[in-house]
All heavy atoms as TSV, in Angstrom:
chain	resi	resn	atom	element	x	y	z
A	1	MET	N	N	0.835	-1.191	0.073
A	1	MET	CA	C	0.036	-0.013	-0.014
A	1	MET	C	C	0.880	1.223	-0.017
A	1	MET	O	O	1.797	1.395	0.790
A	1	MET	CB	C	-0.842	0.039	1.240
A	1	MET	CG	C	-1.747	1.230	1.355
A	1	MET	SD	S	-2.759	1.053	2.866
A	1	MET	CE	C	-3.462	2.602	2.849
A	2	MET	N	N	0.613	2.201	-0.897
A	2	MET	CA	C	1.311	3.370	-0.941
A	2	MET	C	C	0.780	4.382	-0.102
A	2	MET	O	O	-0.420	4.760	-0.163
A	2	MET	CB	C	1.379	3.896	-2.355
A	2	MET	CG	C	2.185	5.112	-2.585
A	2	MET	SD	S	2.376	5.374	-4.383
A	2	MET	CE	C	2.710	7.070	-4.371
A	3	ASN	N	N	1.556	4.965	0.814
A	3	ASN	CA	C	1.051	5.923	1.755
A	3	ASN	C	C	1.338	7.330	1.234
A	3	ASN	O	O	2.347	7.611	0.619
A	3	ASN	CB	C	1.814	5.822	3.112
A	3	ASN	CG	C	1.424	4.542	3.824
A	3	ASN	OD1	O	0.238	4.257	4.028
A	3	ASN	ND2	N	2.431	3.790	4.152
A	4	LYS	N	N	0.309	8.198	1.350
A	4	LYS	CA	C	0.371	9.545	0.847
A	4	LYS	C	C	0.361	10.635	1.919
A	4	LYS	O	O	0.115	11.796	1.757
A	4	LYS	CB	C	-0.726	9.772	-0.155
A	4	LYS	CG	C	-0.676	8.934	-1.391
A	4	LYS	CD	C	-1.735	9.158	-2.318
A	4	LYS	CE	C	-1.565	8.249	-3.522
A	4	LYS	NZ	N	-2.657	8.395	-4.493
A	5	TYR	N	N	0.607	10.088	3.172
A	5	TYR	CA	C	0.630	10.965	4.281
A	5	TYR	C	C	2.011	11.681	4.404
A	5	TYR	O	O	2.990	11.168	4.143
A	5	TYR	CB	C	0.368	10.241	5.607
A	5	TYR	CG	C	-1.073	9.748	5.670
A	5	TYR	CD1	C	-1.351	8.456	5.309
A	5	TYR	CD2	C	-2.120	10.604	6.152
A	5	TYR	CE1	C	-2.668	8.072	5.386
A	5	TYR	CE2	C	-3.388	10.118	6.227
A	5	TYR	CZ	C	-3.701	8.877	5.824
A	5	TYR	OH	O	-5.010	8.372	5.942
A	6	GLU	N	N	1.962	12.978	4.799
A	6	GLU	CA	C	3.191	13.713	4.993
A	6	GLU	C	C	3.923	13.200	6.122
A	6	GLU	O	O	3.401	12.844	7.187
A	6	GLU	CB	C	2.867	15.280	5.145
A	6	GLU	CG	C	4.120	15.999	5.342
A	6	GLU	CD	C	3.854	17.528	5.499
A	6	GLU	OE1	O	2.956	17.842	6.229
A	6	GLU	OE2	O	4.597	18.252	4.937
A	7	MET	N	N	5.251	13.077	5.976
A	7	MET	CA	C	6.111	12.766	7.124
A	7	MET	C	C	7.100	13.903	7.373
A	7	MET	O	O	7.607	14.522	6.401
A	7	MET	CB	C	6.995	11.516	6.771
A	7	MET	CG	C	6.337	10.203	6.806
A	7	MET	SD	S	7.494	8.899	6.550
A	7	MET	CE	C	6.643	7.925	5.391
A	8	ILE	N	N	7.265	14.204	8.677
A	8	ILE	CA	C	8.331	15.201	9.015
A	8	ILE	C	C	9.419	14.423	9.646
A	8	ILE	O	O	9.214	13.684	10.631
A	8	ILE	CB	C	7.663	16.268	9.960
A	8	ILE	CG1	C	6.584	16.987	9.299
A	8	ILE	CG2	C	8.809	17.134	10.460
A	8	ILE	CD1	C	5.829	17.912	10.205
A	9	ILE	N	N	10.599	14.502	9.137
A	9	ILE	CA	C	11.781	13.679	9.651
A	9	ILE	C	C	12.799	14.645	10.185
A	9	ILE	O	O	13.177	15.662	9.616
A	9	ILE	CB	C	12.334	12.885	8.491
A	9	ILE	CG1	C	11.207	11.964	7.918
A	9	ILE	CG2	C	13.529	11.978	8.986
A	9	ILE	CD1	C	11.431	11.416	6.583
A	10	HIS	N	N	13.240	14.382	11.348
A	10	HIS	CA	C	14.297	15.164	12.032
A	10	HIS	C	C	15.202	14.276	12.889
A	10	HIS	O	O	14.908	13.109	13.195
A	10	HIS	CB	C	13.720	16.185	12.857
A	10	HIS	CG	C	12.811	15.745	13.980
A	10	HIS	ND1	N	13.301	15.479	15.263
A	10	HIS	CD2	C	11.519	15.403	14.067
A	10	HIS	CE1	C	12.354	15.047	16.087
A	10	HIS	NE2	N	11.264	14.981	15.405
A	11	TRP	N	N	16.385	14.834	13.159
A	11	TRP	CA	C	17.334	14.078	13.991
A	11	TRP	C	C	17.090	14.491	15.345
A	11	TRP	O	O	17.003	15.618	15.786
A	11	TRP	CB	C	18.755	14.516	13.530
A	11	TRP	CG	C	19.853	13.959	14.429
A	11	TRP	CD1	C	20.608	14.571	15.381
A	11	TRP	CD2	C	20.274	12.588	14.444
A	11	TRP	NE1	N	21.478	13.796	15.979
A	11	TRP	CE2	C	21.278	12.473	15.438
A	11	TRP	CE3	C	19.902	11.473	13.768
A	11	TRP	CZ2	C	21.982	11.299	15.732
A	11	TRP	CZ3	C	20.514	10.359	14.036
A	11	TRP	CH2	C	21.592	10.215	15.048
A	12	SER	N	N	17.159	13.503	16.276
A	12	SER	CA	C	17.065	13.633	17.677
A	12	SER	C	C	18.413	13.436	18.327
A	12	SER	O	O	18.891	12.313	18.398
A	12	SER	CB	C	16.039	12.667	18.270
A	12	SER	OG	O	16.094	12.694	19.743
A	13	GLU	N	N	18.977	14.528	18.803
A	13	GLU	CA	C	20.270	14.407	19.504
A	13	GLU	C	C	20.098	13.585	20.820
A	13	GLU	O	O	20.976	12.732	21.145
A	13	GLU	CB	C	20.837	15.767	19.919
A	13	GLU	CG	C	21.548	16.544	18.903
A	13	GLU	CD	C	22.775	15.853	18.426
A	13	GLU	OE1	O	23.450	15.225	19.196
A	13	GLU	OE2	O	23.108	15.984	17.230
A	14	GLU	N	N	19.027	13.765	21.482
A	14	GLU	CA	C	18.753	13.018	22.733
A	14	GLU	C	C	18.715	11.460	22.474
A	14	GLU	O	O	19.320	10.789	23.228
A	14	GLU	CB	C	17.464	13.463	23.355
A	14	GLU	CG	C	17.039	12.849	24.621
A	14	GLU	CD	C	15.784	13.291	25.269
A	14	GLU	OE1	O	15.330	14.471	24.881
A	14	GLU	OE2	O	15.274	12.597	26.074
A	15	ASP	N	N	18.051	11.057	21.442
A	15	ASP	CA	C	17.883	9.658	21.197
A	15	ASP	C	C	18.997	9.053	20.263
A	15	ASP	O	O	19.091	7.902	20.086
A	15	ASP	CB	C	16.519	9.383	20.592
A	15	ASP	CG	C	15.401	9.795	21.453
A	15	ASP	OD1	O	15.411	9.471	22.668
A	15	ASP	OD2	O	14.392	10.445	20.993
A	16	GLN	N	N	19.685	10.030	19.532
A	16	GLN	CA	C	20.636	9.628	18.530
A	16	GLN	C	C	20.014	8.773	17.480
A	16	GLN	O	O	20.556	7.758	16.987
A	16	GLN	CB	C	21.933	8.894	19.151
A	16	GLN	CG	C	22.725	9.739	20.104
A	16	GLN	CD	C	23.510	10.806	19.271
A	16	GLN	OE1	O	24.298	10.559	18.439
A	16	GLN	NE2	N	23.113	12.066	19.593
A	17	LEU	N	N	18.806	9.204	17.076
A	17	LEU	CA	C	18.033	8.546	15.984
A	17	LEU	C	C	17.370	9.521	15.146
A	17	LEU	O	O	17.091	10.643	15.558
A	17	LEU	CB	C	16.932	7.644	16.619
A	17	LEU	CG	C	17.396	6.467	17.421
A	17	LEU	CD1	C	16.220	5.919	18.213
A	17	LEU	CD2	C	18.004	5.416	16.584
A	18	PHE	N	N	16.975	9.113	13.911
A	18	PHE	CA	C	16.110	9.959	13.070
A	18	PHE	C	C	14.696	9.643	13.562
A	18	PHE	O	O	14.313	8.425	13.737
A	18	PHE	CB	C	16.245	9.602	11.573
A	18	PHE	CG	C	17.520	10.165	10.994
A	18	PHE	CD1	C	18.697	9.409	10.963
A	18	PHE	CD2	C	17.501	11.442	10.464
A	18	PHE	CE1	C	19.859	9.893	10.374
A	18	PHE	CE2	C	18.703	11.963	9.926
A	18	PHE	CZ	C	19.833	11.111	9.903
A	19	ILE	N	N	13.821	10.692	13.613
A	19	ILE	CA	C	12.409	10.522	14.023
A	19	ILE	C	C	11.582	10.912	12.897
A	19	ILE	O	O	11.743	11.955	12.251
A	19	ILE	CB	C	12.109	11.473	15.224
A	19	ILE	CG1	C	13.049	11.281	16.331
A	19	ILE	CG2	C	10.712	11.287	15.705
A	19	ILE	CD1	C	13.097	9.962	16.995
A	20	ALA	N	N	10.578	10.137	12.457
A	20	ALA	CA	C	9.595	10.376	11.456
A	20	ALA	C	C	8.275	10.481	12.034
A	20	ALA	O	O	7.753	9.556	12.621
A	20	ALA	CB	C	9.676	9.256	10.393
A	21	GLU	N	N	7.689	11.711	11.995
A	21	GLU	CA	C	6.382	12.000	12.517
A	21	GLU	C	C	5.440	12.126	11.472
A	21	GLU	O	O	5.750	12.637	10.323
A	21	GLU	CB	C	6.414	13.259	13.329
A	21	GLU	CG	C	7.370	13.257	14.512
A	21	GLU	CD	C	7.365	14.538	15.202
A	21	GLU	OE1	O	6.200	14.978	15.623
A	21	GLU	OE2	O	8.480	15.059	15.492
A	22	VAL	N	N	4.158	11.631	11.602
A	22	VAL	CA	C	3.118	11.702	10.651
A	22	VAL	C	C	1.969	12.554	11.270
A	22	VAL	O	O	1.123	12.036	11.966
A	22	VAL	CB	C	2.535	10.349	10.219
A	22	VAL	CG1	C	1.588	10.378	9.080
A	22	VAL	CG2	C	3.717	9.351	9.855
A	23	PRO	N	N	2.033	13.900	11.025
A	23	PRO	CA	C	1.096	14.857	11.746
A	23	PRO	C	C	-0.404	14.562	11.566
A	23	PRO	O	O	-1.174	14.837	12.497
A	23	PRO	CB	C	1.473	16.117	11.152
A	23	PRO	CG	C	2.757	15.997	10.542
A	23	PRO	CD	C	2.943	14.600	10.158
A	24	GLU	N	N	-0.785	13.973	10.412
A	24	GLU	CA	C	-2.207	13.786	10.120
A	24	GLU	C	C	-2.767	12.639	10.856
A	24	GLU	O	O	-4.021	12.471	10.909
A	24	GLU	CB	C	-2.400	13.644	8.663
A	24	GLU	CG	C	-2.049	14.860	7.810
A	24	GLU	CD	C	-2.121	14.652	6.332
A	24	GLU	OE1	O	-1.145	14.258	5.857
A	24	GLU	OE2	O	-3.197	14.890	5.785
A	25	LEU	N	N	-1.923	11.697	11.378
A	25	LEU	CA	C	-2.421	10.585	12.138
A	25	LEU	C	C	-1.791	10.718	13.594
A	25	LEU	O	O	-0.634	10.421	13.880
A	25	LEU	CB	C	-1.818	9.273	11.534
A	25	LEU	CG	C	-2.108	9.107	10.021
A	25	LEU	CD1	C	-1.469	7.744	9.553
A	25	LEU	CD2	C	-3.652	9.028	9.772
A	26	PRO	N	N	-2.708	11.101	14.512
A	26	PRO	CA	C	-2.318	11.451	15.849
A	26	PRO	C	C	-1.529	10.338	16.486
A	26	PRO	O	O	-1.863	9.196	16.511
A	26	PRO	CB	C	-3.547	11.688	16.600
A	26	PRO	CG	C	-4.549	12.120	15.533
A	26	PRO	CD	C	-4.128	11.385	14.337
A	27	GLY	N	N	-0.372	10.627	17.025
A	27	GLY	CA	C	0.489	9.688	17.771
A	27	GLY	C	C	1.298	8.838	16.828
A	27	GLY	O	O	2.030	7.885	17.246
A	28	CYS	N	N	1.265	8.978	15.497
A	28	CYS	CA	C	1.938	8.162	14.571
A	28	CYS	C	C	3.324	8.647	14.316
A	28	CYS	O	O	3.470	9.678	13.747
A	28	CYS	CB	C	1.087	8.053	13.297
A	28	CYS	SG	S	1.797	6.804	12.130
A	29	MET	N	N	4.294	7.895	14.848
A	29	MET	CA	C	5.717	8.236	14.562
A	29	MET	C	C	6.576	6.987	14.638
A	29	MET	O	O	6.178	5.961	15.285
A	29	MET	CB	C	6.155	9.325	15.536
A	29	MET	CG	C	6.220	8.919	17.031
A	29	MET	SD	S	6.843	10.170	18.075
A	29	MET	CE	C	5.809	11.632	17.684
A	30	ALA	N	N	7.700	7.114	14.125
A	30	ALA	CA	C	8.708	6.018	14.130
A	30	ALA	C	C	10.133	6.553	14.206
A	30	ALA	O	O	10.259	7.736	14.036
A	30	ALA	CB	C	8.489	5.052	12.882
A	31	ASP	N	N	11.079	5.634	14.387
A	31	ASP	CA	C	12.505	6.146	14.465
A	31	ASP	C	C	13.382	5.128	13.616
A	31	ASP	O	O	12.869	4.052	13.285
A	31	ASP	CB	C	12.940	6.319	15.861
A	31	ASP	CG	C	12.941	4.989	16.687
A	31	ASP	OD1	O	13.001	3.903	16.126
A	31	ASP	OD2	O	12.722	5.200	17.878
A	32	GLY	N	N	14.595	5.564	13.464
A	32	GLY	CA	C	15.594	4.677	12.842
A	32	GLY	C	C	16.928	5.194	12.906
A	32	GLY	O	O	17.152	6.480	13.179
A	33	HIS	N	N	17.892	4.332	12.764
A	33	HIS	CA	C	19.293	4.789	12.844
A	33	HIS	C	C	19.717	5.493	11.612
A	33	HIS	O	O	20.720	6.300	11.622
A	33	HIS	CB	C	20.244	3.526	13.134
A	33	HIS	CG	C	20.135	2.958	14.357
A	33	HIS	ND1	N	18.931	2.928	15.140
A	33	HIS	CD2	C	21.079	2.434	15.258
A	33	HIS	CE1	C	19.199	2.376	16.337
A	33	HIS	NE2	N	20.448	2.104	16.417
A	34	SER	N	N	19.016	5.368	10.497
A	34	SER	CA	C	19.316	6.160	9.343
A	34	SER	C	C	17.921	6.811	8.882
A	34	SER	O	O	16.917	6.446	9.266
A	34	SER	CB	C	19.826	5.266	8.234
A	34	SER	OG	O	18.772	4.371	7.740
A	35	TYR	N	N	18.099	7.807	7.984
A	35	TYR	CA	C	16.954	8.458	7.491
A	35	TYR	C	C	16.077	7.420	6.730
A	35	TYR	O	O	14.819	7.416	7.013
A	35	TYR	CB	C	17.419	9.490	6.410
A	35	TYR	CG	C	16.391	10.413	5.818
A	35	TYR	CD1	C	16.176	11.663	6.374
A	35	TYR	CD2	C	15.671	10.082	4.737
A	35	TYR	CE1	C	15.224	12.464	5.780
A	35	TYR	CE2	C	14.705	10.843	4.132
A	35	TYR	CZ	C	14.483	12.076	4.705
A	35	TYR	OH	O	13.546	12.877	4.102
A	36	GLN	N	N	16.601	6.599	5.903
A	36	GLN	CA	C	15.842	5.579	5.203
A	36	GLN	C	C	15.181	4.599	6.126
A	36	GLN	O	O	14.006	4.184	5.870
A	36	GLN	CB	C	16.771	4.815	4.249
A	36	GLN	CG	C	17.266	5.609	3.064
A	36	GLN	CD	C	18.494	6.471	3.508
A	36	GLN	OE1	O	19.039	6.464	4.574
A	36	GLN	NE2	N	18.947	7.382	2.522
A	37	GLU	N	N	15.822	4.239	7.205
A	37	GLU	CA	C	15.214	3.291	8.161
A	37	GLU	C	C	13.992	3.931	8.860
A	37	GLU	O	O	13.048	3.297	9.088
A	37	GLU	CB	C	16.228	2.822	9.189
A	37	GLU	CG	C	15.689	1.871	10.178
A	37	GLU	CD	C	16.692	1.441	11.264
A	37	GLU	OE1	O	17.681	2.208	11.543
A	37	GLU	OE2	O	16.555	0.284	11.673
A	38	ALA	N	N	14.143	5.265	9.199
A	38	ALA	CA	C	13.032	5.942	9.848
A	38	ALA	C	C	11.884	6.020	8.885
A	38	ALA	O	O	10.675	5.809	9.310
A	38	ALA	CB	C	13.518	7.429	10.289
A	39	VAL	N	N	12.061	6.240	7.667
A	39	VAL	CA	C	10.915	6.372	6.713
A	39	VAL	C	C	10.327	5.036	6.542
A	39	VAL	O	O	9.114	4.840	6.530
A	39	VAL	CB	C	11.442	6.904	5.312
A	39	VAL	CG1	C	10.364	6.699	4.182
A	39	VAL	CG2	C	11.815	8.375	5.435
A	40	SER	N	N	11.129	3.914	6.353
A	40	SER	CA	C	10.686	2.557	6.203
A	40	SER	C	C	9.771	2.130	7.381
A	40	SER	O	O	8.700	1.618	7.324
A	40	SER	CB	C	11.744	1.637	6.030
A	40	SER	OG	O	11.268	0.289	5.880
A	41	ASN	N	N	10.357	2.502	8.599
A	41	ASN	CA	C	9.622	2.148	9.849
A	41	ASN	C	C	8.315	2.924	9.950
A	41	ASN	O	O	7.273	2.418	10.368
A	41	ASN	CB	C	10.419	2.373	11.081
A	41	ASN	CG	C	11.539	1.404	11.176
A	41	ASN	OD1	O	11.607	0.336	10.568
A	41	ASN	ND2	N	12.595	1.789	11.996
A	42	ALA	N	N	8.274	4.218	9.513
A	42	ALA	CA	C	7.140	5.064	9.524
A	42	ALA	C	C	6.022	4.413	8.538
A	42	ALA	O	O	4.858	4.474	8.898
A	42	ALA	CB	C	7.449	6.428	9.171
A	43	GLU	N	N	6.433	3.970	7.428
A	43	GLU	CA	C	5.504	3.435	6.502
A	43	GLU	C	C	4.861	2.187	7.121
A	43	GLU	O	O	3.611	2.002	6.915
A	43	GLU	CB	C	6.219	3.034	5.129
A	43	GLU	CG	C	6.602	4.226	4.378
A	43	GLU	CD	C	7.409	3.933	3.135
A	43	GLU	OE1	O	7.925	2.783	3.062
A	43	GLU	OE2	O	7.553	4.880	2.274
A	44	THR	N	N	5.562	1.382	7.836
A	44	THR	CA	C	4.932	0.262	8.505
A	44	THR	C	C	4.012	0.715	9.566
A	44	THR	O	O	2.838	0.158	9.682
A	44	THR	CB	C	6.078	-0.643	9.153
A	44	THR	OG1	O	6.980	-1.074	8.120
A	44	THR	CG2	C	5.535	-1.809	9.945
A	45	ILE	N	N	4.373	1.679	10.336
A	45	ILE	CA	C	3.585	2.209	11.457
A	45	ILE	C	C	2.268	2.832	10.866
A	45	ILE	O	O	1.192	2.766	11.475
A	45	ILE	CB	C	4.349	3.171	12.300
A	45	ILE	CG1	C	5.463	2.454	13.018
A	45	ILE	CG2	C	3.425	3.841	13.383
A	45	ILE	CD1	C	5.106	1.290	13.867
A	46	ILE	N	N	2.392	3.546	9.756
A	46	ILE	CA	C	1.210	4.130	9.183
A	46	ILE	C	C	0.197	2.993	8.780
A	46	ILE	O	O	-1.051	3.139	9.178
A	46	ILE	CB	C	1.501	4.915	7.846
A	46	ILE	CG1	C	2.328	6.174	8.227
A	46	ILE	CG2	C	0.291	5.226	7.062
A	46	ILE	CD1	C	2.913	6.875	7.075
A	47	ASN	N	N	0.680	1.923	8.205
A	47	ASN	CA	C	-0.243	0.868	7.859
A	47	ASN	C	C	-0.838	0.264	9.125
A	47	ASN	O	O	-2.064	-0.042	9.159
A	47	ASN	CB	C	0.506	-0.260	7.076
A	47	ASN	CG	C	0.888	0.232	5.671
A	47	ASN	OD1	O	0.107	0.993	5.109
A	47	ASN	ND2	N	1.950	-0.273	5.165
A	48	GLU	N	N	-0.086	0.123	10.171
A	48	GLU	CA	C	-0.601	-0.432	11.455
A	48	GLU	C	C	-1.561	0.502	12.098
A	48	GLU	O	O	-2.649	0.063	12.660
A	48	GLU	CB	C	0.546	-0.759	12.451
A	48	GLU	CG	C	1.426	-1.968	11.990
A	48	GLU	CD	C	2.573	-2.242	12.805
A	48	GLU	OE1	O	2.710	-1.615	13.860
A	48	GLU	OE2	O	3.378	-3.145	12.388
A	49	TRP	N	N	-1.301	1.792	11.970
A	49	TRP	CA	C	-2.230	2.781	12.534
A	49	TRP	C	C	-3.631	2.736	11.892
A	49	TRP	O	O	-4.602	2.701	12.540
A	49	TRP	CB	C	-1.569	4.220	12.409
A	49	TRP	CG	C	-2.277	5.348	13.115
A	49	TRP	CD1	C	-1.774	5.935	14.238
A	49	TRP	CD2	C	-3.481	6.012	12.799
A	49	TRP	NE1	N	-2.626	6.938	14.719
A	49	TRP	CE2	C	-3.683	6.953	13.846
A	49	TRP	CE3	C	-4.421	5.938	11.819
A	49	TRP	CZ2	C	-4.791	7.769	13.838
A	49	TRP	CZ3	C	-5.537	6.712	11.810
A	49	TRP	CH2	C	-5.693	7.712	12.840
A	50	ILE	N	N	-3.550	2.667	10.518
A	50	ILE	CA	C	-4.776	2.589	9.699
A	50	ILE	C	C	-5.559	1.269	10.086
A	50	ILE	O	O	-6.745	1.311	10.250
A	50	ILE	CB	C	-4.439	2.742	8.240
A	50	ILE	CG1	C	-4.013	4.135	7.960
A	50	ILE	CG2	C	-5.676	2.315	7.364
A	50	ILE	CD1	C	-3.372	4.379	6.536
A	51	GLU	N	N	-4.842	0.211	10.190
A	51	GLU	CA	C	-5.501	-1.108	10.467
A	51	GLU	C	C	-6.159	-1.133	11.792
A	51	GLU	O	O	-7.284	-1.529	12.028
A	51	GLU	CB	C	-4.512	-2.275	10.375
A	51	GLU	CG	C	-5.074	-3.609	10.428
A	51	GLU	CD	C	-6.067	-4.006	9.320
A	51	GLU	OE1	O	-5.834	-3.440	8.200
A	51	GLU	OE2	O	-7.014	-4.690	9.595
A	52	THR	N	N	-5.467	-0.510	12.814
A	52	THR	CA	C	-5.993	-0.374	14.159
A	52	THR	C	C	-7.184	0.487	14.132
A	52	THR	O	O	-8.252	0.130	14.748
A	52	THR	CB	C	-4.940	0.150	15.084
A	52	THR	OG1	O	-3.835	-0.712	15.153
A	52	THR	CG2	C	-5.466	0.333	16.534
A	53	ALA	N	N	-7.190	1.618	13.456
A	53	ALA	CA	C	-8.299	2.506	13.415
A	53	ALA	C	C	-9.506	1.860	12.781
A	53	ALA	O	O	-10.640	1.941	13.266
A	53	ALA	CB	C	-7.973	3.782	12.620
A	54	LYS	N	N	-9.273	1.111	11.699
A	54	LYS	CA	C	-10.388	0.313	11.039
A	54	LYS	C	C	-11.020	-0.664	12.055
A	54	LYS	O	O	-12.235	-0.798	12.151
A	54	LYS	CB	C	-9.884	-0.447	9.844
A	54	LYS	CG	C	-9.607	0.439	8.638
A	54	LYS	CD	C	-9.113	-0.424	7.481
A	54	LYS	CE	C	-8.777	0.366	6.345
A	54	LYS	NZ	N	-8.131	-0.455	5.237
A	55	ASN	N	N	-10.123	-1.411	12.759
A	55	ASN	CA	C	-10.588	-2.380	13.728
A	55	ASN	C	C	-11.433	-1.795	14.890
A	55	ASN	O	O	-12.294	-2.460	15.356
A	55	ASN	CB	C	-9.493	-3.188	14.268
A	55	ASN	CG	C	-8.866	-4.086	13.260
A	55	ASN	OD1	O	-9.449	-4.482	12.253
A	55	ASN	ND2	N	-7.600	-4.519	13.503
A	56	LEU	N	N	-11.048	-0.599	15.245
A	56	LEU	CA	C	-11.869	0.145	16.293
A	56	LEU	C	C	-12.932	0.917	15.800
A	56	LEU	O	O	-13.685	1.563	16.531
A	56	LEU	CB	C	-10.816	1.056	17.074
A	56	LEU	CG	C	-9.674	0.351	17.798
A	56	LEU	CD1	C	-8.740	1.332	18.396
A	56	LEU	CD2	C	-10.247	-0.575	18.918
A	57	GLY	N	N	-13.200	0.959	14.507
A	57	GLY	CA	C	-14.280	1.721	13.890
A	57	GLY	C	C	-14.073	3.211	13.852
A	57	GLY	O	O	-15.011	4.018	13.841
A	58	ARG	N	N	-12.789	3.658	13.939
A	58	ARG	CA	C	-12.490	5.112	13.916
A	58	ARG	C	C	-12.305	5.588	12.589
A	58	ARG	O	O	-11.981	4.887	11.619
A	58	ARG	CB	C	-11.291	5.302	14.800
A	58	ARG	CG	C	-11.446	4.911	16.217
A	58	ARG	CD	C	-10.305	5.381	17.105
A	58	ARG	NE	N	-10.598	5.075	18.522
A	58	ARG	CZ	C	-9.693	4.840	19.433
A	58	ARG	NH1	N	-8.409	5.004	19.064
A	58	ARG	NH2	N	-9.982	4.605	20.637
A	59	THR	N	N	-12.550	6.910	12.419
A	59	THR	CA	C	-12.369	7.608	11.239
A	59	THR	C	C	-10.872	7.644	10.919
A	59	THR	O	O	-10.022	7.901	11.692
A	59	THR	CB	C	-12.946	8.996	11.312
A	59	THR	OG1	O	-14.307	8.936	11.665
A	59	THR	CG2	C	-12.807	9.763	9.964
A	60	ILE	N	N	-10.523	7.426	9.582
A	60	ILE	CA	C	-9.197	7.512	9.118
A	60	ILE	C	C	-9.060	8.867	8.305
A	60	ILE	O	O	-9.775	8.944	7.210
A	60	ILE	CB	C	-8.813	6.301	8.247
A	60	ILE	CG1	C	-8.918	5.019	9.117
A	60	ILE	CG2	C	-7.444	6.440	7.673
A	60	ILE	CD1	C	-8.924	3.771	8.381
A	61	PRO	N	N	-8.237	9.743	8.741
A	61	PRO	CA	C	-8.149	10.952	7.948
A	61	PRO	C	C	-7.595	10.727	6.503
A	61	PRO	O	O	-6.792	9.912	6.304
A	61	PRO	CB	C	-7.072	11.777	8.693
A	61	PRO	CG	C	-6.972	11.126	10.025
A	61	PRO	CD	C	-7.335	9.777	9.851
A	62	LYS	N	N	-8.190	11.499	5.642
A	62	LYS	CA	C	-7.604	11.412	4.202
A	62	LYS	C	C	-6.293	12.252	4.106
A	62	LYS	O	O	-6.226	13.207	4.788
A	62	LYS	CB	C	-8.735	12.037	3.234
A	62	LYS	CG	C	-9.947	11.196	3.113
A	62	LYS	CD	C	-10.684	11.688	1.935
A	62	LYS	CE	C	-12.129	10.990	1.836
A	62	LYS	NZ	N	-12.086	9.570	1.663
A	63	PRO	N	N	-5.402	11.667	3.412
A	63	PRO	CA	C	-4.061	12.438	3.242
A	63	PRO	C	C	-4.338	13.785	2.567
A	63	PRO	O	O	-5.000	13.913	1.618
A	63	PRO	CB	C	-3.333	11.535	2.331
A	63	PRO	CG	C	-3.919	10.231	2.362
A	63	PRO	CD	C	-5.321	10.437	2.602
A	64	LYS	N	N	-3.802	14.763	3.180
A	64	LYS	CA	C	-3.904	16.156	2.618
A	64	LYS	C	C	-2.650	16.528	1.863
A	64	LYS	O	O	-2.646	17.562	1.147
A	64	LYS	CB	C	-4.112	17.139	3.767
A	64	LYS	CG	C	-5.399	16.953	4.417
A	64	LYS	CD	C	-5.594	17.885	5.572
A	64	LYS	CE	C	-6.872	17.529	6.322
A	64	LYS	NZ	N	-6.874	18.290	7.594
A	65	GLY	N	N	-1.618	15.773	1.935
A	65	GLY	CA	C	-0.322	16.151	1.287
A	65	GLY	C	C	0.396	17.110	2.060
A	65	GLY	O	O	0.368	17.073	3.322
A	66	LYS	N	N	1.025	18.091	1.470
A	66	LYS	CA	C	1.804	19.088	2.173
A	66	LYS	C	C	1.038	19.963	3.040
A	66	LYS	O	O	0.109	20.563	2.649
A	66	LYS	CB	C	2.592	19.963	1.148
A	66	LYS	CG	C	3.523	20.958	1.742
A	66	LYS	CD	C	4.339	21.610	0.724
A	66	LYS	CE	C	5.275	22.661	1.421
A	66	LYS	NZ	N	5.921	23.489	0.438
A	67	LEU	N	N	1.431	19.933	4.376
A	67	LEU	CA	C	0.728	20.734	5.327
A	67	LEU	C	C	1.317	22.154	5.292
A	67	LEU	O	O	2.459	22.276	5.011
A	67	LEU	CB	C	0.850	20.158	6.695
A	67	LEU	CG	C	0.207	18.749	6.949
A	67	LEU	CD1	C	0.475	18.268	8.354
A	67	LEU	CD2	C	-1.234	18.818	6.635
A	68	MET	N	N	0.568	23.118	5.666
A	68	MET	CA	C	0.951	24.532	5.669
A	68	MET	C	C	1.225	24.912	7.094
A	68	MET	O	O	0.340	24.773	7.940
A	68	MET	CB	C	-0.064	25.443	4.926
A	68	MET	CG	C	-0.255	25.089	3.515
A	68	MET	SD	S	1.133	25.049	2.510
A	68	MET	CE	C	1.493	26.881	2.346
A	69	TYR	N	N	2.361	25.451	7.427
A	69	TYR	CA	C	2.654	25.875	8.750
A	69	TYR	C	C	2.893	27.430	8.693
A	69	TYR	O	O	3.546	27.838	7.787
A	69	TYR	CB	C	3.908	25.161	9.333
A	69	TYR	CG	C	3.636	23.750	9.519
A	69	TYR	CD1	C	3.993	22.816	8.578
A	69	TYR	CD2	C	2.949	23.218	10.629
A	69	TYR	CE1	C	3.823	21.446	8.743
A	69	TYR	CE2	C	2.656	21.937	10.857
A	69	TYR	CZ	C	3.146	21.013	9.910
A	69	TYR	OH	O	2.788	19.728	10.051
A	70	ALA	N	N	2.507	28.125	9.779
A	70	ALA	CA	C	2.687	29.587	9.829
A	70	ALA	C	C	4.103	29.938	10.241
A	70	ALA	O	O	4.825	29.148	10.858
A	70	ALA	CB	C	1.682	30.182	10.770
């Protein structure tokens, strides 16, 4: 499944890991020792987040693409 949710990826000095956050899916984030690993892990977590939401009968936000920040 191809995910179209925006990911924000940053380096965490505290954790010494890349962090990938998915703002459109509350609480959805992953980490990795490399940028690529963080993205790959986030793709897995996005699928798990969606599957869990379906199982619980919750609404799944539609991907909006690039978010606008002030």
